[in-house]
N, C-alpha and C positions, 0 to 999 in steps of 0.2 A: 228569121220571119214572124211578125208580129198577126194580130187579128183585127179585122175587120168588122162592123155589122151595119145593117141595113134593114130599117125596119120600115114595112109596108103594112097600111092599116086596110081592113076589109070593114065591111059591115059589122060582122060579130067576130072577125078572128083577125088577130095580130101576125104576121109573117113576119121572122127573124132569120133574114139571110147572114150568113157567116161565112167568111172567105179568111182563110190563112190558118193556123195553127192553133188547136184548141189543148193547151198543156198546162204544165203547173202554173207556169207565171200568167197567162192569159187568160185561166179558168175562171180569175177573180174577177175580170172583166166581163165576162160572159155571165157568171153569177149577180154582176151589177145590172146590165142591161135587162137581164129576165127579172129581176126585183122590181125594176122600175116599169115595166109593163104590168105585173102584179098590183104594184101599189097603184097604177091609174085604173085599177079593175079590169085589167084585158086577161082574161083568164083561159081564153081559149086561143092556143097557141102553135103555130106550126114555126118550126125550126129547119130552114133549108140550107142543108150539108153539104150541095153538091161542089164548092167551092173549098170543101175544108181541106188543108193539104195533111194533116196529120191529127190525131186527138188520142189523149192518153188517157190514163184512170183518172186524174183529176176532172177532165173535160167530161168524162162522161159520167163519173160522181156529179157533179155541176147538174147537168141535166137530168137525171135522176131524184136528185135532191128538190129541185124546181117542179119536176112533173109529180112528186109525192104535195108538194105544197098547193099546185093548182086542183089537184082532184081533190083534197080537201075544200078548196071553194066551190067545187061542183063543174071545175074546168076540166080541160086536158094538154098535154103538151105533145105534139105530134111530129114525128120527123120526116121530111122530105127529099126526096133526089140523094139518096146515099149513094158515094161512089164505093169505089171495092175496098179502100181503107176505113172508111168509117164503118162499113158493113161489118168489117173482119176487128175491127176493135170493140163494137157492140157485142157482137157473137162470141168473143174471148172470154168477157167477163160476165156473159149472161143477160144482157142488158136487151138484148133483139130479142128478148120473150117479153119484155115490159112494155117496149115502146110498141105504139102502133107506127107502122112506116108505109110510105106512098111511094110508088115512081114518079110523082108530078107533084108539083107546089099545089097546084087546082083540085088534084084528087084529096089532098089534104084538106083544104078548105072546105070543098063540099060533103066531106065527111061529117063535119059539125052540126047539128042540130040546125035547120036553116039555113045551111051553107050554102048548098047548090041553088036556092033561088037569090041569095044576097050576092052571093059570086057571082052570078048572071048579071044581076043589078048593077055591080060595080064597073064590069067588063065592057058594059051597053056604051 
């Protein structure tokens, strides 16, 4: 199985919905998509992981690498809707202590400064 990405722009937050496998072969695509967001000055990013089938150390490493990059730019990368598989993989490598995670995409969006007001305006 491959991987698919869907980008959804909110007022001050970009949501990247990931479907499929994040492994050695697809982590390069994840890196590219996240790099494009950062190049577009999108530094507040939520990665929705609900439809991730599997993730390995390369996928986790890519997320950690981009997290460090956006934090240097005064942004953040947060994870939403982790399933059992992604939660376990992050925990096994200690990354669950580094990422802020949320049960819902909306909760992750609202956790950013001004996220609550702007997310409501977008949804209205």
